[in-house]
C-alpha positions in Angstrom: -0.1 0.1 0.0 1.3 3.5 -0.9 1.1 6.2 1.6 -0.8 8.4 -1.2 -3.6 5.6 -0.5 -3.2 5.9 3.2 -3.7 9.7 3.0 -7.1 9.3 1.4 -8.7 7.4 4.3 -10.5 8.9 7.2 -9.3 8.2 10.6 -11.8 7.0 12.9 -11.7 6.6 16.6 -13.3 3.0 17.0 -15.1 3.9 20.6 -16.7 7.1 19.6 -16.8 7.0 15.8 -15.1 10.5 15.9 -13.3 11.5 12.7 -9.8 12.5 14.0 -8.3 13.8 10.5 -6.2 12.5 7.7 -2.8 11.1 7.5 -0.2 13.6 6.6 2.9 11.5 7.4 4.5 8.2 8.6 6.3 8.0 11.9 9.3 5.6 11.3 11.8 4.1 13.6 15.0 4.4 12.0 16.7 2.3 14.5 14.6 -0.7 14.1 13.6 0.1 10.3 10.2 -0.2 10.9 6.8 1.8 10.9 5.9 3.0 14.5 3.0 5.3 13.8 0.8 7.5 11.6 1.0 11.3 11.9 -2.5 13.2 11.6 -3.1 16.6 10.6 -5.9 18.0 12.3 -7.6 21.6 12.2 -6.6 23.5 15.4 -9.3 25.0 17.5 -9.0 28.3 15.7 -9.8 26.6 12.6 -6.3 27.2 10.8 -6.3 31.0 12.1 -2.6 32.2 11.7 -1.8 28.9 9.9 -1.6 26.9 12.9 -2.6 23.1 12.7 -2.3 20.5 15.2 -0.8 17.0 14.5 -1.4 13.9 16.4 0.9 10.6 16.3 -1.0 7.7 16.4 1.3 4.6 17.4 1.0 1.5 15.4 -0.4 -0.7 18.2 -3.3 1.7 18.5 -4.4 0.8 14.9 -7.0 -1.7 14.9 -7.9 -1.8 11.3 -7.2 -0.4 7.7 -10.1 -0.7 5.6 -11.0 0.3 2.1 -12.1 3.8 3.2 -11.3 4.4 6.7 -8.7 3.6 9.3 -9.9 2.4 12.7 -8.0 3.2 15.8 -8.3 2.8 19.7 -8.4 6.1 21.4 -9.2 4.8 24.9 -7.5 7.3 27.2 -5.5 8.8 24.3 -2.6 6.9 26.2 0.5 7.1 23.8 -1.0 9.8 21.6 1.3 12.7 20.9 -0.4 16.1 20.1 1.6 19.1 18.9 0.9 22.4 17.3 2.6 23.1 14.0 2.8 26.5 12.2 2.8 26.7 8.5 4.0 30.3 8.5 7.4 31.1 6.8 9.5 33.0 9.4 
């Protein structure tokens, strides 16, 4: 499967049905040479005001299923999820 195919899929929290965002990148463990998670880009609470977005890293062990249209993840407690704010502005 290509990353471009993954980027088209909605990422859904299995417990709540909440749509979390879309895959923007992969988190790769270069020491072990394996995929360690998915990086999602989500709109910030300010809806992209000042070019800020949030990124969430979903660890690979939280992924339940990768289907034709969606990726289901376990979000219970959000343990292991890393959320950071990214700025698209060029400074």
